[in-house]
C-alpha positions as CSV (number, residue, x, y, z in Angstrom):
1,X,1.7,-15.1,-4.6
2,X,-1.6,-15.2,-6.6
3,X,-1.5,-14.1,-10.3
4,X,-3.9,-11.3,-11.2
5,X,-5.0,-11.3,-14.8
6,X,-4.4,-8.1,-16.9
7,X,-1.4,-7.0,-14.9
8,X,0.9,-5.0,-17.4
9,X,4.2,-5.2,-15.4
10,X,5.8,-6.7,-12.3
11,X,4.8,-6.2,-8.7
12,X,6.0,-3.4,-6.4
13,X,6.9,-4.7,-3.0
14,X,6.8,-2.4,0.2
15,X,8.1,-3.4,3.4
16,X,7.2,-1.7,6.6
17,X,9.8,-2.5,9.4
18,X,8.8,-1.4,12.8
19,X,10.6,-1.2,16.1
20,X,7.7,-2.7,18.1
21,X,9.1,-2.0,21.6
22,X,10.0,1.6,20.7
23,X,6.6,2.3,19.2
24,X,4.7,0.9,22.5
25,X,7.1,2.9,24.7
26,X,6.5,6.0,22.8
27,X,2.8,5.5,21.6
28,X,4.0,6.2,17.9
29,X,4.6,4.0,14.9
30,X,5.7,6.8,12.9
31,X,8.9,7.6,15.1
32,X,9.7,3.9,14.9
33,X,9.1,2.6,11.3
34,X,11.2,2.3,8.4
35,X,9.6,1.9,5.1
36,X,11.5,0.7,1.6
37,X,10.1,-0.6,-1.5
38,X,11.5,-2.2,-4.8
39,X,11.1,1.0,-6.8
40,X,14.1,3.0,-5.5
41,X,15.8,3.1,-8.7
42,X,12.6,4.4,-10.5
43,X,12.0,7.3,-8.4
44,X,10.6,6.3,-5.1
45,X,11.6,8.6,-2.1
46,X,11.4,8.6,1.6
47,X,12.8,5.2,1.7
48,X,14.2,4.4,5.4
49,X,11.5,6.9,6.9
50,X,8.0,6.3,8.3
51,X,6.5,8.0,5.2
52,X,7.3,6.5,1.8
53,X,6.4,7.6,-1.5
54,X,6.3,4.7,-3.9
55,X,6.4,5.4,-7.5
56,X,4.2,2.9,-9.6
57,X,2.3,2.6,-13.0
58,X,-1.4,2.2,-13.6
59,X,-2.1,-1.5,-13.7
60,X,0.6,-2.5,-11.4
61,X,0.4,-4.6,-8.1
62,X,1.4,-3.4,-4.9
63,X,2.2,-5.9,-2.3
64,X,2.8,-4.7,1.4
65,X,4.2,-6.5,4.2
66,X,5.3,-5.8,7.8
67,X,8.0,-7.1,10.0
68,X,9.4,-6.3,13.6
69,X,13.0,-5.1,14.0
70,X,12.7,-7.7,17.1
71,X,11.9,-11.4,16.2
72,X,9.7,-11.3,19.4
73,X,7.8,-8.3,18.1
74,X,4.0,-9.0,17.5
75,X,2.8,-6.7,14.6
76,X,0.3,-7.1,11.7
77,X,-1.4,-4.8,9.2
78,X,-5.1,-4.2,9.9
79,X,-6.0,-2.3,6.9
80,X,-5.8,0.7,4.7
81,X,-7.5,4.0,4.3
82,X,-7.2,7.5,2.9
83,X,-7.4,9.2,-0.7
84,X,-5.9,6.0,-2.4
85,X,-8.8,3.8,-1.1
86,X,-11.6,6.1,-1.0
87,X,-10.6,7.4,-4.6
88,X,-10.9,3.9,-6.0
89,X,-7.0,4.0,-7.1
90,X,-6.2,0.8,-5.0
91,X,-8.0,-1.4,-2.3
92,X,-5.5,-3.6,-0.7
93,X,-6.7,-6.9,0.7
94,X,-5.0,-9.5,3.0
95,X,-3.7,-12.7,1.5
96,X,-1.9,-15.7,3.4
97,X,-2.2,-17.0,6.8
98,X,-1.7,-15.0,10.0
99,X,1.9,-14.3,10.9
100,X,2.9,-14.6,7.2
101,X,0.3,-12.3,5.8
102,X,0.9,-9.6,3.1
103,X,-1.7,-7.2,1.5
104,X,-1.9,-6.3,-2.2
105,X,-3.9,-4.3,-4.6
106,X,-3.7,-3.5,-8.0
107,X,-3.5,0.2,-9.0
108,X,-6.4,1.5,-10.9
109,X,-5.8,5.1,-11.4
110,X,-7.6,5.1,-14.8
111,X,-5.0,7.5,-16.6
112,X,-4.7,9.8,-13.5
113,X,-1.1,10.7,-13.0
114,X,-0.9,12.0,-9.5
115,X,0.1,11.1,-5.9
116,X,-2.5,9.4,-3.6
117,X,-2.3,9.6,0.0
118,X,-3.0,6.5,2.3
119,X,-2.9,5.4,5.9
120,X,-1.8,2.0,7.0
121,X,-3.3,0.9,10.4
122,X,-1.0,-1.6,12.3
123,X,-1.6,-3.9,15.2
124,X,1.4,-3.6,17.4
125,X,0.8,-6.2,20.3
126,X,-2.8,-5.5,20.1
127,X,-2.5,-1.7,20.1
128,X,-3.4,0.0,16.8
129,X,-1.2,2.5,15.4
130,X,-1.2,4.3,11.9
131,X,1.5,5.4,9.3
132,X,0.8,7.9,6.3
133,X,2.3,7.3,3.0
134,X,1.7,8.0,-0.7
135,X,1.4,6.0,-3.8
136,X,2.6,8.1,-6.9
137,X,1.2,6.9,-10.1
138,X,3.3,7.9,-13.1
């Protein structure tokens, strides 16, 4: 992972695990996604569900990755939108080669202690689907 100057503390990792066959059959990533992060002991909640509330601090880097439940599933992150991005709190960017790609962004809440909603758009076998989650800056 690339080091980012000025980062105060460790990276928060968030993993999106998707049952790609279930998502394609139902037309919903939300009913077939399980999100977890590395901050569970610090107060994140919603782990194991499709709507994760990741707790982080201003200045931290958040790293998102995605994986299929089945090794034959085809899935990738396309991008992020929502209050987290439009409010300038975090602008995730892609890093790494296709198939081994992750997205990362530095939290720049500028002293705001709040929850910022975001939508992550996925490509599942070429079909776009979205999940809604939150970044809680404390």
